N, C-alpha and C positions, 0 to 999 in steps of 0.2 A: 504493500500500500504506500510505503514511503520510499521512493526510489531516488537515489542520488543521480546527478547528471552523468551521462555516459559520453558526452562529447569530449573529444580528445583534448581540446583547449581548456576544458573546464574540469578536468580530472583533479580530484583532491590529492594532496601530496601523499606519497606512500609513507608507511610507518611500520614500526615493529609493534606487534600487538603485545600488550602486557601479559605477563604470565597468568595462567589460569588460576582463578581464585576458588577457594573452597566455598560451597554454597552456604548461605546464611541460614540459620535455624531460628525461626521466630515462633514463639509460643502464642497460642491463641489466648484471649483474655478470659478471665474468670470472675464471676460475680462474687463479691464479698458478702458473706452471711454472718451476722453477728448475733450473739446470744442476748436475749432480753431478760433482765432480772425478774425473778418471780415476784409477783405482787398480788395480794388479795384484791379481787375486783370490787369496785364500788357498785352500789345499786341505786336505781331510781325507780320509785313506785314498784319495787319488787322485781325489777328486771335489771340484768347486769349491764353496766356501761361497757361499751367497746373502747378499750383503752387506746389512746392516741399517743404515738411516740414521735419524738422529734430529734433532729440532729443537734449536736452541741452548738451553743451560741445562736440557735435559731430563735426567731420571735415566737411567742406562744401561739399555738394553733387555735382555731375556733372550736366551739362546743361540738359534740358529736352530732352527725346528721340524723334526721328523722325521716323515715318514709322512703318509698321507692318511686313515688310519682316523678316521672322524668320532667314534669313541668317545674319541679322545685329546683332544677339544676341551675347553678350560677353560670349563665352563658357568657359572662365577661371573663371567666377564668380561662387561661390558656390550657389548663389541664381538664380533660373530660372526667366526669364522674365526681365533681366537687359540688356538694349540695349546700343550699342555704340552711342555716341553723335557726331554730325557733327563737323568737325574741324573748320568750319568757324563761328560757333556760339559763339559770344563773349559777349552777353548781360548779365549783372549782374542780378541775380534773388534775390528777397527778401527772407529773411530767417525768419522762425518762429520757436519757441520752444514750446513744450508742457508744459502747466502749471503742477505743482506738483499735484498728485491726492489728493483729500480731503476726500474721503470716499470709502468704499468697499461695494458692493451690491451683493446679491446672483445671481448666473447664472440664467438667464431667458430664457426659450424657448417658442416660440409662441404656443398657443393653437389654434387648428384648429377646426372649427365647423363641418366640413365634412371630415371624414378620409377615405372615400371610393372613389375609382375611379368611376366617373360618366359616364354613357353611353350617350354621347352627340355627336353631329356632330363634325367632325374634325375641328381644328382651321383654320382660313382663311390663305390664302397664306402668308399674312403679319400678323404674330401673334399679339395679343393685345400688346399695348405698356404700359409699367409700368413706374411709376416714382420711381427711385431708388436714395436714398440719400447716398452719400459717406461721412462717418464721418471722414475720414482720421485719423483713430485711430491706425495706425501702420506704419511700415517703408518699407515694401517690396512691390515693384511695378511691376505689369504686365500691359502691355500697349496694347490697342486696336488700330486698324488702323484708321487713319484719312485720307480719300482719297484725301482731299484737300492739303495734305502735301506730297511732293514727294522728300524731301531731302534724301540724301544718307549718312549713318553713316560711320565714320572712327575714328581712334585713340581712341580705347575703353578706357573708364574709368569706374570703378566700385566703388560703395559706400557701405561700410559695417558698419552700425551704431553699437554702442556698444551693446553687449548682456549680459544678466545675466548668471551666471554659472549654475544656476539650475532653472527650471520652478517651481516657488513657487505657493502655493495655492492662493496668492493674486495678482500675476502678470501673467496674462494669455492672451489668445487671439489667433486668427488664425495665427498670425505672418506674414501676408501679406496684401497688399492693391492692388486694381486694379483701374486704371483710364480708364474708358470706354468712347470712343468718337464716336459720330455719325457724320454724314456729316453736319458740322456746317458752316454757312455762317457768314460773319462779322456782320450781323444784327440779326442773330439767334444763339446766343452763350451764354456762361455763364456770359457774361458781363451784361446780362439782368436778372440775377438770383443771388441775393446777398447771398442766402442760399446754393449755389453750388448744387442745384437740376438740373438734366438734364435727358433727356429721353434716354432710351436704350431699345433694343429689347432682349427678351429671346432667347433661342435656337430655330432655325427655326422649325416650326411645333409644338412647345410646348407652353403651356399657361403660365407656370412659376408662378402660383398663389397658389400652395400648395393645391388645391382642385381637379383639373382635373388630370387625369392620363397622365403623361408625359413620361412613360417608353420607348415607341417605339421611340419617337422623340429624347430622350437623347441618347439612344443606337445607333440610326442611325447617330447622330451627331458625336459621338466618333469613330465609325467604318468607317466613310466616310470622316473625316476631311482631307484636302489635305496636311497638314504638320504634322510633328511629335510633334510639340508644340501646344497643344490644349488648348486655352484660353476659359474658360467657361463663357458665358454671364450671367449677373445677373438674378436671379429668384429663386423662391422657387419651386423645382421640386418634384412632388409626384411620387414615384417609387413603383410599385406594383409587380415587378418580378426582378430576378437577372439581373444585367448589366454584361454580359459576354463579355470580351474583350480579343481577342487572337491576340495581336499585340506586336511587339518588338520595343524598342527604342522610346517610347512615353512619353510625359509629360502631365499630366492632371493638369491644373493650375486653381484654384478657387480664391475666394476672400471673404471678409466678407459679400458681397452682393449675394453670391451664397450659396444656401442651398438645400440639398437633404433630403426629408422626406419619411419615409417608414411606411407602415401600415399593412404588411402582416404577420399573424401568420403562422407558418410552421407545428408545431407538434400537432396532435390531442392527442397523448399520448407521454410522454417523451421517448427518445431513451434509451435503456438499455445496448447496447453492447459497449464494448470498441473498440478503433481503427476504429471508424466510423465517416466519415465526409459527410454530405449531402450538396452539393453545392447549392441546391435549397433554402437554408435558408439565403444565403449571399447576401447582396445588391450589392457588387462589387466582381466579380470573374475574376481575372487577371491571364492569363497563357501566359507569355512572359518574355523576358529578358530586362533588362535596362529600367524599368518603374519608373517614378517619380509621386508621388501624393503629391501635394502641396496645402495647404489652402483649403482642402475639409471639408465642414461642413455638417454632416449627423446625423440625430436623428430618433429614432423609437418612434412612438406615439401609439403603441399597448402595452397595459399593460400586465404584466405577463411574466414568464420566458419561455414560449413557443414561444416567438417572434423571429424575425430574428436576424442575426448577421451582422457585418459590412463588413469585408473584408476577402476573402480567396485568397491566392497567391501561385503560383508555378512558380518560375523563379529566375534567377541570376541577381545581380546588381540592386536590388530594393531599392528605397529611398522613405520614407514617412516622411513628415515634416509639421509642422504648421497646422495640421488638428484637428478638433473638432468632437468627436464621442460620442454620448450620448444615454443612455437608451436602450442598446441592451443586448441580451442573452450573447453574448461575443463580443469582439472587433476585434482583428486581429489574424489570423491563417495563417502561411506559412509553407510549407513543405508537404510531403506525408506520411501518416501513412501506415504501412504495413497491410496485411490482417489477422493479428493475427495468421498466420501459422508459423511464424519465418522466412519467406522469404522476402527479400527486393526487392520491385518492381524496375524495371529499371528506371533510371532518377530520383532517389529519393533524391539526394543530391544537395544542392543549396549553392551558395557562394555570399559573399559581400552584406549583408543586412544591411540597416541603417534606424532605426526608431528614430526620434529625434524631440523634441519640440512639441509634440502632447498632447492634452487633451482627455483622454478616461474615461468617467465618467458614473456613475450609471449602472455599469455592474451587471446583475442579476444572471445568471447561472440557471441551472436546478437542483432543489432540489431532491436528491435521484436518479438522472439519471446517464448517462455516465460520467465518469471522464474526458472525452474529451471536456466537455462543461463548460462554466463559467470562461473563462480566459480573462483578459484584453488584454494581448499579449502572444501568444504561438507560438513556432516554433519547428520543428523536422527535424533532419538530415541536419542541416545547419552548415556552417563554415564561419568565419570572419563576425561575427554579432556584430553590435554596437547599443545598445538601450540606449539612453541618453536624459536627460532633459525632460522627459515626466511626466505628472501628470495622475495617474491612480487611480480611486476610485470605490469602490463597492457601490451599492445603499443601502440606509438606509433600514434596515429590512431584508436584504438578506445576505447570506453567500456563495458567489461564490467561485470557486475553487482556482485559482491562479491570482495574480496581473500580474506578468511577469513570464513566464514559459518556460523553455527548458526541457520538460518532457519526461518520459520514455514510455508513453503509446504507441507510435508508434514503439518502439524498435529500433529507429534510433537516436543514440547519436549525439550531436552537439559539435563542437570544436571551440576554439578561440572566446569565447563569452565575451563581455564587457557590463555590466549593470552599467551605470555610471550616477550619478546626477539625479536619478529619485525620484519622490515623490509618495508614495503609501499610500492611505487612505482607511479605511473601514474594514469590518469584513471578510476578505478573510480566506480561510483555510490556504493557504501558500502565503504570500505576494510576496516573491521573491524566485525563484528556478532555478538553472541550473542543475537539477537532471539528471544524466546520461551524463554530458558533461565533456570535457577535456580542460585544459588550459583556464580557465574562470576567469574573474575578476569581482568582485562585490564591487563597491566602491562609497563612497560619496552619498549613497542613504538615504532617510528619510522615515521611515516606522512607521505608527501608525495605531492601530486597535486592535480589539478583534480577535485574530488569534490562530490557532494551532501552526504555526511556523512563525516567522518574516522572517527569511532567512534559507533555507534548501538547502544543496548542496550534490551532489554525483559525483564522478569522480576522475580524477588525475590532479594535478597541479592547484588546486582551491585557489584563494586568495580573502578573504573577509576583507576589510579594510575601515576604516574611515566612517562607516555607523552609523546612529542614529536610534535606534529601541525603540519604546515605545509600549509595548505589554500588553494587558490584555488577558492572556492565557485562552483558552477554550478547552474543551475536545470534542472529536467526536469518537463515537464507531468504533473500528477497525482501528483507525489511531494512529500515534505516539502521545506521550504526549506533552503538550504545552512547547514550547522552543523559546527563543529569537533567537539564532543562532545554527544551527545543522549541523554538518558534519556527513553524513550517508554513510559510505563506501568510504571516501576520503583518498587517499594516496598523500603524499607530498603537504599537504595543509597548508594554513596560515590564522589565524584569528587575526587581529591586529588593534589596535587603534580604536576600535568600542566602542560606548556607548549603553549599554543595560539597559533599565529602565522598570518599571511597575511591573507585577506580572505573574508568570508562575511556572511550576514545575522546569524547568531548565532555567538558564540564557544562558550558553554555554554547548552544549552536543556534544561529539565526540564518535562515536561507529561504528562498522562494519555494512555493509549491509547484510541482510539475504540472498540476492541473489549473491552478488559478493565479499563479504568479505571486505577487506580494513581496514582503520582506523589506518594507520601507518605513521610515519614521519611527524607529524603535529606540527605546532608552534602556540601557543596561547600566545600573548604578548601585553602588553600595552593597554589592554582593561579596561574599567570601567563598573562594574556591580553594579547597584544601584537600589534595589527594593525588593519586596516580592517574592523571589525565594526560593523554597525548597532546591534545589541544585544549587548553583551559578555557579560552574564549575564542570562538571561531565565527567570523562573519563571512558568509559565503554568498557572493552576489547580492549583498545587502546595500541599501542606499539610505542616505540622510539619517544616520544613526548617531546617537551619543553614547559614549562609553566613559562613565565618570565614577571615580571614587571606589573602585573595586580593589579588593585584596586578593592576590593570586599567589598561592603557595604550592607550586608544582613539585610533586614528589616522584615524578617519573625519572628513572635512571637512563632513559633512552636519549642520546645526545641530539636527536632530531625533534624532540618535543618542543612545544611552543606555548608561551604564555598568552599572547594575543596574536592571532593569525587573521590578517585582512586579505581575503581571497577574492579578487576581482570585484571589490566593493567600491562604492563611490560616495563622496560627500560625508566622510566620517569625522567626528570630533572626539579625540581621545585625550582626556584630561584627568589628572589627579589620581592615577592608579598606582598601586604598589605591587610590583611583579617580581617574584623571586623564583627562578628556575636554576638551581645549581648545576643541572646537567644539560640545560637547553638554552634556547634563545628567547629573550623577553618579548620581542615584537618583530614580526615579519610582514612586509607588504608585498603581495604577489599579484601583479596586474591591477593594483589599486590606483584610484585617481582621486584627486582633490581631498587629501587627508591631512589633518592637522593633529600632530602628536605633541602635546604641550604639558609641561610640569608633571611628568610622571617619574617615579623612582624605580630603577631596575634592580635595586638591592644587590644580592650576590649572584645574579644570574651568570651563567658561563659566557653568554654573548648578549650584546645589547640590541642593536638593530641590524636587520638585513633587508635591503630593498631590491626587488628583482622582477623579472617578467614584464618589462615595459611599463612599469609604474610611472605615473605622471602627476606633477603638482603635489609633491609630498613635502610637508614642512615639519621639521623636527626641531623643537625649540624649548629651552629652559628645562630640560630633563636632567635627572641626576643619574649618571652612569659611573660614579666613582667606585662603587663596590663591585662592578662587573669584573670577573676574574680573568677573562681572555679578551676576545675581540669586542670592542665597544661599538663599532659601526663598520658596515661593509655594504657594498651594492654591486649589482651586475652592470654591464656596459650598455644595456639596452634601455635604460631609464631616461627620463627627461624631467627637468625642473624639480630636482631634489635638493633641498636646502637644509643645512644644519646651522644653528646659532645658539650661543649662550648655554650650551649643554655642559653641565658640571662634570668634569672628568673626561670630556671629549674636546670641546672647543677651548676650554681653559681648565687649569688645575689649581688646587689651593696652593697658596704660598708655602714655601718650605718651612719658614718659621711662623707658625700660626698660633702665637700665644698672646694672651691679653695681659698687657703690662699694667693696666689700671688697677 
């Protein structure tokens, strides 16, 4: 998909590839579960209070909610399932704080002895009752109806505990908790259960045991629920076919005690065509507007890359948050691909998508198959998209396509995309991409893995800032060469304040697209590049770019490595950079025109400047080359209008006696 130029005059300089690196091992995140101190429950009118817990230093929560009527919901709250509390409730509740975590353990998923749906008689009218233990390990509350409580809520209060800015590998979880109540009497309540265990029923008609097939019961529950806010009862629901939901304005609310397990392989052979989506492989297929998925926990127990995928969506106003998705071919896809004929199907553009605070782990992809498969999160033809605070990882031993992808496969570009505060782990081909998008922001993301590209962008008005990338570059036949950050046909782009570490052919690469051109008016400033990169900053056929204030610490031991390579580029302004390549050359201009290199420091680089291949109008002025260990300046004989002036260590040297006698 990303081809370098093949024209003889535009061939990139040869290089010696860095030695093979050992693959990086990244552990998937695990939710922290904390113990709650035992406490005798209080009572109100003979009924037990449901205790509310809060994080340390958090503001006091509101009184406990009353009733199941969805009309009582506080619709101004960003969290679903937060209800108004009654005005007359004045009792003071006891407050507990979570103890500080003492250790971190790998994420565990239950192994099931029977992964196939059994042909058994239907469950009884009253499904089997399971004991569910609520660990109270998070702060988000969805409440079930207690029919013995008829209070009416008023004067809404909402409680929003403090959140971390980024979902880190060690602070995870579904992000919500549910308190489920059955019809309790004063003598049959949690007063008699010091461990806070209480009985709940699964979805009507379902077993909820992870062994029997619950597909029909779950789908019927979703499609016939009387309100738009669908609270999912606790259970482990085995799903063997897609759950197709064609409803608008609904909320599917889970909890840590709700889990969906799938076991159906889809493909007998891998799909080979581009632009192809088979909805039969997805666990959830949602075709409606204004849908919320909250705290859904879903995992696939079928090994191999021909397994099912989690979610396919077509609709506006979609929100997905606090969900756990594990061990799928791919995670989330929204949008419509065209039919590869160049025609855009009607109704192919969707608005206002928000994916936040989810864990999407152990994505496998299809090796050698369609490039439309193997994404953690993918979207096409969408606008106003926010993807933030997610943890996305590839499965060990697999190299899926994209961690987060706004890709060109569907020929439907996306606009106004924000990828913020995400953590990407594993050996993706491309960890983050908004390829083909316009007005996109990629900021404060943390990327680690053995990748072809850490971040790759194509479009107009792209800003990549404040990201941390630790890449072990790998090559893939027919693909672009390994890069930390790549602008591929970007106009009016910015790469700023990023940290790029590891090893690859390029640290930062800017070049035109072979399809759409571009590569003009970009700014590369205040980045730190520290690692074994053959070309730390490479400008290939770029124009009107500014390269300011970057720190380049090249660790390649290849003597042909370059700190700043200007390859057939025009109209560049290079100022205030610090470049240190002990084994290589600080700056090379190859076929460049109209370039100003001003006030840079070449530190202890082996060589300073080399101008070649008919470069023209090159001005090298006020640079510090004093620390350069060998050749400070050289050029070939085919250049024109190359000037050097006032360069410290080249045009003049410090006086022999440089002491201050004052």
